[in-house]
C-alpha positions in Angstrom: -4.0 -10.8 9.4 -1.0 -13.1 7.9 2.2 -11.3 8.3 4.2 -11.1 5.1 7.8 -12.1 4.7 9.9 -8.7 4.3 11.4 -10.0 1.1 8.3 -9.5 -1.0 6.2 -6.2 -1.5 2.7 -6.1 -3.0 2.8 -3.2 -5.6 -0.3 -1.5 -6.9 -0.2 -0.1 -10.5 -2.0 3.1 -11.4 -4.9 1.0 -12.9 -5.5 -0.7 -9.6 -3.9 -4.1 -10.5 -1.5 -5.4 -8.0 1.7 -7.4 -8.4 4.3 -9.1 -6.3 7.7 -7.6 -6.2 11.0 -9.2 -4.5 14.8 -8.5 -4.6 15.3 -11.5 -2.6 19.0 -12.9 -3.3 18.1 -16.1 -4.4 15.6 -14.7 -7.0 18.5 -12.3 -8.3 20.7 -15.2 -8.7 17.9 -17.2 -10.5 17.4 -13.9 -12.7 21.2 -13.8 -13.5 21.1 -17.3 -14.8 17.9 -16.9 -16.8 17.0 -15.5 -20.3 16.7 -12.1 -18.5 20.3 -11.9 -17.6 20.8 -8.5 -19.1 18.2 -7.0 -16.5 20.4 -8.4 -13.7 23.3 -6.9 -15.1 21.5 -3.3 -15.6 20.3 -3.8 -11.9 23.9 -4.5 -10.7 25.3 -1.3 -12.5 22.7 0.7 -10.9 23.0 -0.8 -7.3 26.7 -0.9 -7.2 26.8 3.1 -7.7 24.9 3.1 -4.5 22.6 5.8 -5.8 19.8 6.3 -8.5 21.5 8.2 -11.3 18.1 9.2 -13.0 14.2 8.6 -12.4 14.2 5.7 -14.7 16.7 3.7 -12.9 14.2 3.4 -10.2 11.7 2.0 -12.4 14.2 -0.5 -13.9 14.9 -1.6 -10.2 11.2 -2.2 -9.9 10.9 -4.1 -13.1 13.9 -6.3 -11.9 11.9 -6.9 -8.7 8.8 -7.8 -10.8 10.9 -10.2 -12.8 12.4 -11.9 -9.8 8.8 -12.6 -8.3 7.6 -13.6 -11.7 10.3 -15.7 -13.3 8.3 -19.0 -13.0 5.3 -17.3 -14.7 4.1 -18.6 -18.2 3.7 -14.7 -19.3 6.0 -12.0 -18.4 4.8 -8.3 -18.7 7.3 -6.7 -21.2 9.3 -3.6 -19.3 7.4 -1.0 -21.5 4.0 -2.1 -20.3 5.5 -2.3 -16.8 6.7 1.3 -17.1 3.1 2.4 -18.7 1.3 0.8 -15.7 3.5 2.5 -13.2 2.1 5.8 -14.3 3.5 8.8 -12.5 3.0 8.3 -8.9 6.5 9.0 -7.9 5.7 8.6 -4.2 4.4 5.1 -4.6 7.3 4.1 -6.6 9.9 5.3 -4.1 7.7 3.6 -1.5 8.1 0.5 -3.2 11.8 0.8 -3.7 12.3 1.6 -0.1 10.3 -1.5 1.0 12.3 -3.9 -1.1 15.9 -2.5 -0.4 15.2 -1.1 3.2 12.6 -3.1 4.5 13.3 -2.6 8.3 13.8 1.3 7.9 10.5 1.4 5.6 8.4 -0.5 8.5 9.8 1.8 11.1 8.8 4.6 9.1 5.5 3.3 8.6 5.0 2.5 12.3 6.0 6.3 13.1 3.3 7.4 10.9 0.7 5.3 12.4 1.8 6.3 15.9 1.4 10.1 14.9 -2.3 9.5 13.6 -3.1 7.3 16.8 -5.5 4.6 16.8 -8.8 4.8 15.1 -7.8 8.5 13.6 -8.3 9.2 10.1 -7.2 11.7 7.7 
């Protein structure tokens, strides 16, 4: 299995469709210089507070990660559509956020979960 760089995360929407997300610094730099600059500014406001003030901030950060991953695409999903496709699985949203912002901590948590289950065990 090919190991992915920890700068991207594959996110699955509630309808089963998957998309790449990234908050790599160069991608954020590109976003800041694009027509989506307002999203970068909103992201920066949220992240400089060092905490999520409201639930929608989390979705906003994930949308920024979507924009960063898809800046060169011919068609960009509108923010409202992105929010609808996210559904209400808060655990999945938090996991995606953690994978993007704390990739080493997130992976350590995944590894601990796998160790608890043991090899070949299933739930």
